[in-house]
N, C-alpha and C positions, 0 to 999 in steps of 0.2 A: 367561548368555545369555538365560535365560527370566526374566521378571519374577516375583518372589516364588515361585519354584518352581512355576509355573503348570502343572498337570497337563495341561490341555487343550492348551496350547502344546506341551508335551513329546510328547504322544501324536500330535498332528497333524503335528509335525515328523518324528517317527520314521516315520509313515505316508508322508509325502512322500518320504523316503529310500527306502522300500520300493517306492514307485511308480516312482521314477527307475530303480532297479535292475531292476524288472520291465520297464520300457520298453526298457532296454538289451538285456535277454534277448530280448524279443519281436522286436526289430530284428535282432539277431545270429543267433539260433537259429531263429526262426519266420518270419523275413522278412515280418513283419507290421508295417505302418507307419501305417495309417489309424486303425484302432480303438484301437491302443495310444497313438497321439498324443492322442486324445480323453481317454483315461484319464490320461495324463501331465498334460494341462491341468487337468482337474477335480481330480485327486488332489493335485496340488501347490498348487492354489488354496486348498484347505481350510486348510492351515496358514498360508498367507500372509494370508488374510482373518482368521483367528483372531489372528494377530500384530497386524494392523491394529486389531482390536477392543480389544486391550490398551491402546491409546492413543486410544480413542474420546473424543470431545468431550463426550458426554453419555450417560446411560443409554439414551436412545432410539437414539442412534448405535450404541452397543454392541449393543443388541438387533438392529438392522438388520444389523450385521456378522455376528452369530451366525446370523441367519436365512439370510443369503447363504452362509455357510460350511456350514450344514446342507444347503442345496440342492446345493452342490457335492459334499458327501459322498454324498448320495443319488444324484447323477448318477454318481459314481465307482462306487457299488455296481452301478448298471445296467451300466456298461462291464465291470466284473469278471465279472458274471454272463454277459454276452454273450460275452466271450472264453472263458469256461469252456464255455458251451453250444455254441460253435462249434469246440470241441476245440483251442483255442490254449493253454489252461491245463489242467494235469492236475488231478485231484480234490484231490491233496495241496496243490498250489500254490493252488488256489482256496480251499480250506478255511482255509488259513493267512491269506491276505490278506483274504478276505471277513470272517473273524472280527474282524480289526482294524477294518475299515471299519464293520461293524455296531456295534462298541463305540463308535466315534466318532459315528455317527449317534445312538445312544442318549444319549451324553454331551451332544451339542449340542441334541438334542430336550429334554433335562432343563433345560439352561441357558435355552433359549428359553421353555419353559413357566414356569419359575420367575420369569423376568424379566417375562413378560406378566402373571402373577398378581400380582406385587408392584407392577406399574405400573397395575393395574386395567384391563387390555386384554382 
């Protein structure tokens, strides 16, 4: 399913699954539809954009895709924090999914930085 056992693809796909499950929980148990829909959009976009990047037409295209995925991951972190700080997520739920999100942000930041350095940007 993932090209060459791509760790970034695997982690962002697993994160997307967690986001979908969290969205279901938010709708069913918390009756929250607006903020969680924002998180659903940005959280699933991360993996989709990383998957697009695997088939990028050039290094510049790949860098662009990774930059966009990084922005979506950072947006997801915002929504996760907001849902926690407005008492929709328990501390335990927050810590678990936030940890995954931060790991993805760090991973994508490293990819973007490495690519920029190697391209002289």
